[in-house]
BABATOR-371907 format. One record per residue: residue in three letters; x, y, z of N, C-alpha, C, O in turn. Coordinates in steps of 0.001 Angstrom, whole numbers, plus 500000, padded with zeros to 6 digits. Example, Ala and Ser with C-alpha at 12.3 -4.5 7.8 and 13.67 -1.06 7.14 Angstrom:
BEGIN
ALA513190494310507800512300495500507800513200496700507800514236496681508465SER512850497750507080513670498940507140512900500030507870513409501138508039
***
This chain:
BEGIN
UNK305461363069800469305673364158801424307164364349801637307889363366801787UNK307646365597801655309063365855801796309580365420803152308854365444804146UNK310862365017803181311470364465804375311312365364805580310945364913806665UNK311595366656805379311655367548806521310280367879807083310177368326808225UNK309224367671806308307895368017806785307474367120807939306706367540808805UNK307971365888807957307593364960809026308634365059810126309669364394810080UNK308351365897811117309285366142812203308715365592813502307514365676813757UNK309591365033814308309168364512815591309877365263816701311104365361816696UNK309141365781817631309769366340818823310249365181819665309435364363820096UNK311531365083819913312088363910820578311575363761822004311631362675822580UNK311073364858822572310621364777823954309205364233824052308920363402824915UNK308310364693823173306909364328823289306447363340822232305363362767822347UNK307279363131821179306910362263820065305675362766819333305001361981818665UNK305364364032819439304235364607818718304692365163817386305850365549817226UNK303777365203816429304109365734815105303806367224815072302734367662815490UNK304766368001814570304600369441814515304820369929813087305954370201812695UNK303767370040812321303885370580810976304125372091811016304696372653810081UNK303692372747812094303805374200812155305251374652812305305525375838812128UNK306178373772812620307568374157812750308194374500811401309186375226811338UNK307628373988810349308279374057809046307758375244808238306557375512808215UNK308678375955807573308275377021806669309177376972805438310288376443805484UNK308681377528804348309465377549803118310569378592803237310321379727803644UNK311783378203802881312922379122802871313093379716801480312875379044800472UNK313476380957801444313726381626800173315152381335799712316093381425800501UNK315310380994798461316616380746797884317004381894796956316142382625796467UNK318283382044796720318788383087795826318878382514794411319941382075793971UNK317758382526793717317659381874792411318623382502791403319196381798790572UNK318800383802791473319643384490790491321137384245790718321949384571789852UNK321509383678791863322932383484792167323540382283791464324763382166791389UNK322702381385790946323196380175790279322478380060788935321256379923788889UNK323228380116787861322607379960786543322121378530786362322649377604786978UNK321121378357785521320645377001785233321778376153784677321870374966784988UNK322640376745783860323754376011783272324705375500784337325145374353784272UNK325034376342785331325928375898786396325264374827787268325926373897787730UNK323961374966787488323256373922788233323334372596787486323630371561788084UNK323072372622786185323153371400785376324563370815785422324731369600785525UNK325570371676785346326961371198785366327275370447786659328093369528786659UNK326630370835787758326838370164789047325915368970789241325980368291790266UNK325043368710788243324093367607788377322858367971789167322191367097789721UNK322543369277789224321414369769790010320309370300789104320574370746787987UNK319093370252789580317989370924788909318198372437788997318941372903789860UNK317563373200788127317605374660788290317104375044789684316167374437790203UNK317726376042790277317389376410791652315912376801791771315304376625792827UNK315351377319790711313932377702790742313022376504790987311870376677791387UNK313520375298790755312719374094790960312974373431792321312285372475792677UNK313943373924793074314217373343794382313116373722795361312449374745795206UNK312943372886796361312165373238797539313150373363798700314070372556798834UNK312953374353799514313834374546800667312977374908801872311998375645801756UNK313358374382803021312578374570804243313474375026805388314656374689805456UNK312870375802806284313492376150807541312636375652808684311522375171808474UNK313157375768809893312440375337811084312362376493812068313369377145812344UNK311178376748812595311037377764813633311926377413814817311930376275815287UNK312665378380815286313562378152816416314960377748816008315838377601816859UNK315184377563814690316510377176814196316927378113813060317034377678811914UNK317160379380813362317519380317812291318833379915811627319819379613812300UNK318829379917810302320017379539809552320046378088809133320947377680808400UNK319081377292809580318999375891809154318149375820807891317033376339807857UNK318676375178806859317965375029805590318000373560805184319057372929805203UNK316860373027804823316740371634804386316243371641802942315202372223802638UNK316994370991802061316642370939800637316423369482800244317398368749800077UNK315181369040800091314943367660799651315474367446798241315206368242797341UNK316212366393798058316845365964796808316661366902795609315665366801794892UNK317618367815795388317541368697794217318344368175793023318509368891792035UNK318843366943793100319695366422792034318875366016790812317740365555790933UNK319461366192789650318854365691788422318829364162788444319683363544789079UNK317865363545787761317806362076787740319135361473787287319709361873786274UNK319600360511788057320826359798787723322099360433788230323132359766788281UNK322062361710788609323310362406788934323857362074790317325039362298790581UNK323018361545791201323562361103792479324599359991792293325518359841793098UNK324434359228791231325357358110790998326807358593790886327728357927791358UNK326997359753790259328361360277790144328969360494791517330110360100791760UNK328215361123792428328767361463793740329000360217794574329967360154795334UNK328128359225794444328349357954795147329644357306794669330463356865795475UNK329818357254793353331035356639792808332278357386793278333279356760793628UNK332230358701793290333386359475793740333721359158795203334889359029795568UNK332681359034796029332892358768797456333466357379797716334120357160798735UNK333228356447796807333712355084796996334978354787796200335836354033796658UNK335099355369795025336214355005794135337346356023794145338516355641794158UNK337015357319794139338049358339793977338476358999795285339666359044795595UNK337520359509796051337896360295797227338673359517798287339472360135798990UNK338495358205798450339319357488799434340773357289799001341594356825799792UNK341100357636797750342464357427797271343431358414797913343039359494798356UNK344712358019797954345743358914798427345897360081797445345723359902796240UNK346224361280797955346752361571799289345700361840800358346057362274801453UNK344415361600800086343410361799801119343617360789802245344313359789802071UNK343018361053803380343272360290804604341999359554805003340901360094804868UNK342139358320805497340970357556805955341303356793807227342466356694807620UNK340265356252807868340469355543809137341338354305808983342003353904809939UNK341352353687807803342145352473807611343640352754807669344433351840807890UNK344033354017807471345453354369807554346006354144808958347219354029809136UNK345131354083809947345579353972811331346176352615811654347018352502812545UNK345741351571810931346203350226811292346543349376810071346559348147810139UNK346820350066808932347251349351807743348454350068807145348593351283807290UNK349317349323806480350477349914805819350012350778804647348979350483804046UNK350752351842804308350326352742803223350036352023801915349086352371801215UNK350852351016801576350626350324800309349341349496800315348848349117799252UNK348799349214801489347576348410801587346312349246801385345238348693801148UNK346429350569801475345246351424801354345280352287800091344495353226799957UNK346177351974799181346301352774797959345061352647797084344599353642796526UNK344515351444796956343392351210796029342320350383796727342201349180796492UNK341540351034797587340487350329798316339424349805797352338893348711797545UNK339118350576796326338118350160795336338565348882794639337808347914794565UNK339794348878794128340290347713793403340338346463794250340136345361793741UNK340603346617795542340687345470796436339314345002796922339200343930797517UNK338277345796796673336955345492797228335904345134796191334905344497796524UNK336107345531794941335003345463793978334531344049793708333333343827793535UNK335436343092793667334985341722793397334170341173794559333169340489794345UNK334589341467795790333813341029796952332427341656796946331439340988797247UNK332352342929796605331059343601796604330164343078795485328948342993795661UNK330740342729794346329927342153793268329313340829793690328193340504793295UNK330051340058794499329542338745794944328605338850796137327984337861796525UNK328499340022796716327678340194797912326224339859797592325686340292796573UNK325607339099798455324228338706798226324082337408797473322966336965797202UNK325205336787797129325141335522796388324834334341797295324653333217796826UNK324777334603798601324488333535799548325720332990800243325619332339801283UNK326877333254799670328123332777800264328625333800801267328749334985800958UNK328916333320802486329399334194803535330851334575803264331714333709803120UNK331109335872803196332467336348802933332826337426803935331936338097804459UNK334119337611804217334538338708805094334219340045804455334083340145803236UNK334103341055805269333804342379804738334971342898803906336139342659804215UNK334622343607802853335638344220802007336222345434802719335672345904803715UNK337346345941802198337952347130802787337021348338802694336969349153803616UNK336288348457801588335342349567801487334267349483802566333799350513803051UNK333875348282802943332869348136803993333452348402805379332707348567806345UNK334780348444805479335441348803806735335774350291806796336245350789807818UNK335527350986805706335787352413805661334786353139806555333584352882806482UNK335274354032807386334408354782808300334438356276808012333412356949808106UNK335615356798807662335695358218807332336857358476806385337844357740806354UNK336706359545805615337748360064804737337768361573804929336712362194805052UNK338963362173804957339046363627805044339672364179803772340530363547803156UNK339223365376803390339639366039802158340110367454802461339681368054803446UNK340984367986801624341421369373801776342266369543803021343274368857803192UNK341857370460803897342489370542805212342021369339806019340830369196806293UNK342952368481806397342590367233807060342393367457808551343280367944809252UNK341221367092809007340869367255810418341762366379811281341949365196810994UNK342314366963812341343143366229813294342247365747814430341775366546815238UNK342018364446814487341071363890815456341584363990816884340785363991817820UNK342911364075817080343474364193818420343285365604818984342787365774820097UNK343690366617818201343641367992818683342327368682818346342035369763818859UNK341526368045817471340276368641816984340532369982816296339779370942816461UNK341614370017815525341977371229814802342384370894813376342698369749813047UNK342370371927812537342969371864811210344305372602811276344553373364812211UNK345161372373810282346422373100810260346889373290808823346469372570807917UNK347756374264808634348233374599807300349103373509806706349146373349805486UNK349801372753807552350765371771807028350187370379806854350927369427806608UNK348873370249806979348255368960806652347087369229805712345923369247806111UNK347441369435804465346469369843803456346811369180802135347978369093801754UNK345770368706801432345919368193800074344834368848799213343856369363799754UNK344988368840797895344004369527797046342582369013797260342350367806797324UNK341644369934797367340234369576797526339681369189796157339983369858795169UNK338876368120796073338339367697794764337571368819794064336673369425794648UNK337928369086792824337340370221792112335853370023791839335096370994791852UNK335413368775791590333994368570791291333140368815792534332080369435792448UNK333598368331793682332854368534794925332872370002795337331896370508795890UNK333983370682795067334048372111795355333017372871794515332347373769795025UNK332886372518793236331935373199792361330502372960792837329707373897792909UNK330172371712793162328841371411793687328555372245794932327486372842795057UNK329512372282795845329321372996797111329139374489796890328324375127797556UNK329895375038795961329785376474795670328393376821795152327844377862795510UNK327818375962794315326480376241793774325423376172794869324542377029794936UNK325504375166795719324523375029796803324646376200797778323639376773798195UNK325870376549798135326073377671799056325545378968798455324888379747799145UNK325826379208797170325352380435796522323827380476796497323233381531796722UNK323193379350796226321729379298796201321135379623797567320009380112797662UNK321898379349798621321428379616799991321879380981800496321715381298801674UNK322449381791799601322817383144799979324255383331800380324601384366800951UNK325113382354800098326510382434800506327429382388799283328186381437799090UNK327344383423798475328237383514797319329667383703797820329900384367798830UNK330617383112797101332006383215797511332440382143798487333585382142798940UNK331534381225798820331904380106799708333061379325799099333071379045797900UNK334036378977799934335182378198799487335173376827800173335204376735801400UNK335132375791799379335171374425799918336623374097800271337435373831799385UNK336941374117801547338329373944801982338578372643802732339714372173802787UNK337545372061803303337709370810804052336450369974803901335342370506803836UNK336626368678803848335498367770803765335710366576804666336829366082804808UNK334635366116805273334647364855806027333558363972805454332384364342805448UNK333951362807804975333012361818804455332818360762805523333791360196806021UNK331573360491805882331253359449806851330507358325806151329597358564805356UNK330904357097806455330336355911805822329613355102806893330231354616807840UNK328298354962806734327447354319807733326890353005807200326694352832805997UNK326638352078808136325882350868807832324665350828808755324484351727809576UNK323844349815808630322626349776809429322910349690810931322035349998811740UNK324127349274811314324464349215812731325330350393813165325979350333814209UNK325343351460812374326186352623812674325376353757813283324164353850813088UNK326063354613814022325453355832814539326542356874814732327732356559814736UNK326119358111814890327045359209815151326548359957816369325427360465816380UNK327387360025817404326977360648818657326814362159818541327253362778817571UNK326176362732819549325895364157819540327202364942819606328095364624820391UNK327296365978818765328524366765818684328192368101818038327069368331817590UNK329177368966818000329053370252817319330298370442816465331403370117816900UNK330132370963815259331255371198814357331744372632814561331195373573813989UNK332765372780815369333226374118815737334716374331815468335253375381815819UNK335395373358814854336842373452814687337265374413813579338412374860813556UNK336362374731812669336679375679811614336901377067812233336217377442813186UNK337842377809811695338156379120812266337145380181811854337034381214812515UNK336407379943810776335407380894810303334024380270810417333686379374809644UNK333220380731811371331872380198811563330819381026810838329624380753810949UNK331260382032810099330298382847809354329878382165808062328895382571807442UNK330595381151807653330278380416806435329556379120806808329801378573807883UNK328689378628805958327850377484806330328589376151806309329656376020805709UNK328008375189806965328396373787806820327362373128805916326161373217806169UNK327833372467804863326950371805803900326999370302804120328073369741804334UNK325851369650804071325765368208804292324977367561803165323851367965802874UNK325580366540802524324959365806801422324808364344801831325751363752802356UNK323641363756801598323392362361801961323095361526800725322382361957799818UNK323659360314800707323439359383799594323249357974800143323929357567801085UNK322320357236799545322124355842799935320934355668800861319889356290800667UNK321095354824801865320003354542802781319657355765803621320440356711803711UNK318501355737804222318005356881804986318561356878806403319160355902806854UNK318347357993807093318784358082808479317837358988809248317055359742808669UNK317929358893810562317282359861811443318347360865811863319427360487812318UNK318036362131811710318959363201812075318361363985813236317194364374813195UNK319162364215814266318729364987815428319412366344815409320639366430815358UNK318614367401815450319140368761815492318818369349816851317654369549817197UNK319871369626817624319696370104818987319916371594819119319603372370818216UNK320465371984820269320660373399820554322114373731820783323002372915820535UNK322348374941821260323710375364821556324272374609822753325484374422822862UNK323386374173823653323808373371824806323500371906824534322463371573823960UNK324394371052824944324282369624824671322983369024825216322414368113824615UNK322523369537826347321362368923827013320023369365826438318985368850826854UNK320013370297825500318747370743824916318118369624824096318799368940823333UNK316811369447824264316106368389823536316145368665822035315834369778821608UNK316523367666821222316625367886819772315304367664819051314361367097819603UNK315259368115817824314187367820816890314697366762815915315825366850815429UNK313867365771815634314272364667814764313638364816813386312522365316813247UNK314370364374812379313845364387811016314491363260810227315567362777810581UNK313840362854809176314408361871808262315296362568807239315008363680806796UNK316372361896806876317181362323805743317250361183804757317632360068805113UNK316878361458803506316873360445802463317953360753801426318577361813801456UNK318156359829800534319208359971799530318977361220798682317879361451798178UNK320033362016798536319967363248797762319642364475798569319802365588798069UNK319191364323799802318832365482800617320078366270801016321148365703801236UNK319915367581801102321001368483801476320557369297802692319424369775802753UNK321459369444803651321217370303804808322283371390804842323437371158804481UNK321888372560805272322807373681805417322663374215806837321567374577807266UNK323771374260807557323802374843808899324555376165808802325742376191808478UNK323858377254809084324464378567808963323921379476810058322996379113810784UNK324514380666810165324036381631811143324025381055812543325000380438812972UNK322935381252813254322832380762814637322764379242814700323011378660815756UNK322435378592813591322385377123813578323734376495813263323868375273813331UNK324731377292812922326030376744812523326683375944813639327389374974813364UNK326466376327814890327129375673816020326155374890816891326379374728818091UNK325076374407816285324131373594817039324630372158817161325286371640816257UNK324315371523818282324617370105818452323712369280817531322566369650817273UNK324241368168817045323452367299816182324014365876816250325126365649816728UNK323221364938815763323605363528815853322835362725814815321828363178814271UNK323337361518814554322657360553813684322539359255814490323474358455814505UNK321403359039815160321287357865816020320995356561815298321204355478815845UNK320506356670814052320101355434813391320091355592811876319690356627811343UNK320540354543811199320412354416809746319356353363809484319338352329810152UNK318478353602808529317373352679808306317042352625806820317381353544806074UNK316382351552806386316032351443804960315166352601804517314397353158805301UNK315300352958803249314541354062802699313066353760802575312641352637802850UNK312275354737802168310829354555802037310484353415801079311111353257800031UNK309494352638801452309018351569800580309735350251800745309288349237800210UNK310843350239801477311549348996801749312341348442800581312786347296800638UNK312533349226799510313310348747798369314781348646798752315233349309799686UNK315533347805798019316955347640798309317700348948798130318607349258798901UNK317321349723797109317910351034796867316798352073796747315714351762796253UNK317052353288797188316052354341796977315755354500795485316673354414794670UNK314514354728795116314162354850793697314977355904792952315220355757791754UNK315404356965793639316149358034792966317524357575792507318171358263791718UNK317982356419792988319277355881792564319143354855791446320149354367790932UNK317930354527791070317732353498790058317956354025788638318191353246787715UNK317882355344788466318038355920787134319505356176786819320263356641787670UNK319896355868785592321266356108785162321453357580784792320487358290784515UNK322692358019784792323027359384784408322648359600782946322929358737782115UNK322017360730782607321615360956781211322823361087780290323912361461780727UNK322623360781779037323729360809778068324111362236777690325293362517777493UNK323142363143777584323418364490777107323785365456778201322999366348778521UNK324965365306778791325392366213779843325885367520779221326446367511778125UNK325681368644779914326100369933779334327617370059779271328333369368779995UNK328101370935778411329532371182778308330059371692779645329448372550780282UNK331184371159780052331782371577781311331184370929782537331488371340783657UNK330335369919782358329730369246783511330802368577784366331741367974783845UNK330650368691785693331589368017786585331131366591786899331916365772787377UNK329859366302786627329387364930786807329715364138785543329613364652784429UNK330104362899785730330524362051784621329690360778784594329320360236785636UNK329408360323783411328678359073783255329653357916783481330602357749782715UNK329427357126784518330295356003784838329838354731784150328782354693783517UNK330639353700784280330292352419783673329230351712784509329113351929785715UNK328460350861783835327463350066784541328140349112785507327591348808786566UNK329317348640785156330079347754786040330420348457787355330282347873788429UNK330866349712787265331165350463788486329908350689789314329937350602790542UNK328795350981788626327580351245789396327103350003790129326578350121791236UNK327260348844789566326835347631790252327607347429791553327059346927792533UNK328882347824791558329666347764792796329108348762793811328927348433794983UNK328838349984793348328278351006794227326910350584794784326627350755795970UNK326081350037793911324740349625794327324810348531795375324039348537796335UNK325725347596795197325886346523796179326261347103797543325753346668798576UNK327148348081797528327564348724798777326382349453799434326179349349800644UNK325618350177798642324565351032799200323349350266799704322516350832800412UNK323236349017799360322065348258799826322010348164801348320952347897801918UNK323134348379801998323137348340803462323906349526804048324354349477805193UNK324056350590803254324949351663803701324426353043803313323567353195802445UNK324978354027803987324689355438803726326012356189803713326913355888804496UNK326126357165802822327306358019802754326867359449803032325900359934802445UNK327575360118803923327311361529804201328580362332803943329665361962804391UNK328433363415803228329548364298802880329283365656803512328253366272803238UNK330190366130804348330079367479804883331243368315804356332392367876804354UNK330922369517803913331910370416803319331911371710804120330860372249804466UNK333118372195804408333258373369805256334266374357804669335188373964803954UNK334082375630804975335126376629804759335821376825806090335179377200807071UNK337114376580806141337860376609807396338301378022807749338210378430808907UNK338776378769806762339357380090806981338547381163806263338052380946805156UNK338420382313806899337819383460806219338805383988805182339991383659805223UNK338320384800804262339194385392803248340335386138803926340102387012804760UNK341565385792803569342724386458804130343153385964805493344176386409806012UNK342399385059806084342737384545807411343809383474807321343874382742806333UNK344647383374808340345681382354808409345536381571809697344910382028810653UNK346127380378809710346106379572810925347000380193811989348058380730811663UNK346596380130813261347511380526814333348760379654814284348689378488813895UNK349863380194814663351120379468814549351101378156815310351649377159814840UNK350472378145816484350498376925817291349661375807816661349877374634816965UNK348706376157815785347850375129815192348599374262814211348162373150813912UNK349731374750813697350479373971812719351545373086813323352277372423812588UNK351656373055814639352752372329815257352609370833815150353609370117815098UNK351371370341815116351169368886815087350087368566814081349008368104814451UNK350366368806812813349318368784811799348824367430811406347706367323810902UNK349610366357811613349243365087811011348754364062812017348764362864811734UNK348329364512813180347791363572814149346512362955813641345719363623812977UNK346300361684813945345092361002813502344317360501814700344792360545815835UNK343128360031814431342291359522815503342986358351816183343511357475815494UNK343007358306817509343704357231818197342995355895818107343590354858818401UNK341732355904817704340998354653817571340556354488816136340708355408815332UNK340003353315815793339740353049814391338478353705813870338349353887812659UNK337543354067814732336349354762814295336470356195814747336997356473815824UNK335953357164813875336446358389814262335793359697814370336503360547814907UNK334630360082814004334308361490814035333930361940815422333058361355816063UNK334596362993815887334288363705817113334438362855818360334102363308819455UNK334937361631818222335422360798819304334429360511820397334841360141821497UNK333139360660820157332200360414821235331523359061821069331906358093821726UNK330533358984820210329850357723819972329903357391818503328933356913817916UNK331054357653817921331166357503816470330969356062816052331627355172816591UNK330078355808815103329876354521814464329991353318815400331082352785815602UNK328904352911815948328907351697816762328923350490815828327876349980815430UNK330125350047815490330273348952814545331211347919815106331830348129816149UNK331321346786814408332198345711814842333484345732814040334061344685813750UNK333930346928813684335105347074812833336302346379813434337385346399812850
***
């Protein structure tokens, strides 16, 4: 049964199957070849759902081709945390200490589970990474003078998903990667710092499962709860773009396996020409798998500016402010961890 079909009303704990309906996708907006290049099934094979009372919310249960999630997991652990991107560890470590988090962590992660108690690796202390326009945790703003190139592979993936949901021309301008463990949570918040709310917020999940709460425009509105599993994609658009939401709990995936079954398959050898997904080494995947046995990665991609729009002058005055504490998204109940 698809993740989104099992919904719980947080107030009554009753199951409401009638809330869910099939969403129409724009199949002609994404060629099968471009879907394959992003590691996705043809859009005609995707399932997409909406929820009554949440116009603009779209839930797509794992549309990735077998093995292709591995590429995105590796990128989130090995490539995207690299400089010049910004992460929470920059707040209390010297720049030279955070240059290669993967290289400093891989041996510890390979030994994880051997029975010997070891301190957490730097990758296991990672809480967030920002891409493109870097979110300023102090001012809750983006600015023109704190920007680095957005990863081209993630931009391509995001463009295909957005186009399939009816948003052709979407530009991936900012990303926030959140790294969760079984003792992590994300407090209720709304993503409103982008200057253009007409474009969707895209959310990709990899690794262990979580409970996701989707609320209303007002913080006190009772949310609807749903499971999110590895590979699932959520799109917040239209009236749902500014809804409050939260992740109160991360939990093992269905069946109690160490890794979700969809991550057990390796990337196929015959990738199409121009594919942005790459077949990684088995050695790298073993490091990723060790990390994911107790962790979840969430990637959110946003368009910050409308076409032709510029930042207000005052927004660029303090572009490089960082979160004042070591854990960071939206400064409310971000990641309850022992970091």
